[in-house]
N, C-alpha and C positions, 0 to 999 in steps of 0.2 A: 456077450462076447466069452462067455465060458466055455460055450461050443467050440467058437474059434479058436480060444487058446489051446483047448483040447486036440484039437485037428494040426497045431501047429507042431504040436508036443511030438506028435505019432507020425506025422511027417520026416521028420527030420532031428536028429541030437544032437549033431556039433555045430549048428548056430549058433552064434552068440545071442543074445537076448537085446541088441539093436536091430538082429534082423528080425526077432519075432516083436519087436513093439512098433517097427514100420509095418508090419503086415498088419498088425490087427489095425492100423490106420486104414487100411480097405476098407471097402462098402462092401458088407456080408454077403451080397449077392452077386458082387465081382467075384469075391474070395472063393462062392461055392461052384462058383462057374468055372474054377480051374481047375485043369487034372491034376494028379500026383506029380505029374514031372516035371510042370511047370511050377508050382509051390516048391518043389527042393530047387529048381534053377537060380528060382527069384533069391531063395533065400541064402544058395551058393555063392551067389553073384554081392547079395548085401552084406554077407559076412567076408565077403574076400574085400570088399568095398571099405566096409571098417576097420577090420583088421589090417590094411595096407594104407591107411592114413596118415599121418606125418604125427599124431599121437603114440601112435603105437611103435613109432620106429627110433632106437635109442638117440641121446642127444647128447654132446658133448658135455653140455652144458644148459642145464634145465632147472632153470630157477621161477618159483609161481611162491608170491604172498598176494595178502589181502591188506588193503588199507582199508581202516575206517574211519571215517571222519564222522565229524557229528551230526549230520542227515542224511549220510548216504555211504555206500563201500565201494569201491574198487579194487579191480584184481589187477595185479599185474605179472606177468610173461616174459622170460626172455629165454629164449630157446637158443641153441648155437650148433651147428651138425652141417654135414652135407647136403647141400640144395641137390634134391633130386624131383623136383618139382620141372613140369613142362616150360619150357622156353617161352612159348605162345601165351598170353594169360585172353581171358575171356573181357575181363574189363581193365584196361588200364586206367591207371593213376593220371591225369590232370590235373592242372591246376591247383587251387588249392591243396588239394588233398598230397599234390606231387611236394609242394611246396614246404605243405606239415610234414613231408614225410624225412625230407631235405633236415629241417630245423630237428626235428625230435634224433637224426643218428647222429647230428652235429652235438647237440648236449650231450647225446650216450658217449661220444666218443670224451667229450671235455672232463665230464663225471668220472670215468675211467681212468683218466691219465690223471686227475686231480689226486682219487683212491689210491692208482699205484706209485702216484711221487711221493703220498703221505706215508705209505708204507714205507718206503724205501730211505724216505727221509728221517723216519721212526727209527728203523732199524738200524741204522749209520748211526745216530744220536747213542741208542741203546748199546750198540758193542763198542762207540770210544768210551762212556760210560765204563761198561763192565771191563775195559780196559784199562784204565784209568789215565785215558791219553786229554790235558787239556789244553785247549786249541790256546787259549787267553789266561795266563797264569797272571795269578793275581787277582784283585776284586775289578768285576767290569766294571762298578760305578766307578774308579782311577780313569778308568779310559774315557769313560764319559767326561769325567770336569775334564781333562789336555782338552777334547777337541772342545 
């Protein structure tokens, strides 16, 4: 593999590390049969693919974090940005996957609504308190006793 890495480094200098890792997976016999132009073309293509991936494009919202549980770890990613994907998909989500996606989207919308509502209510309460506005003058317990 050392000879393979040296040959890769000498062929093209502007490729990403992902292209080099992918080319190192090639069988050495097949890699040795490639010409310099073929290796350069493959490396350029791999670099364009990896740089053109959605992970490299800027997003409006890019939230990534890890949830550590007792027995395992999960990572959560929330990305919001312009949809630049192709309209047709090679794999269509059907059946249980489609239902799961709908449930997850619904839960995200409900959670976002709850967070936004809580922030608005808390802000309104803090502003009311800072301005000294008392919506129910007197003690609140007196109102409860009258009911």
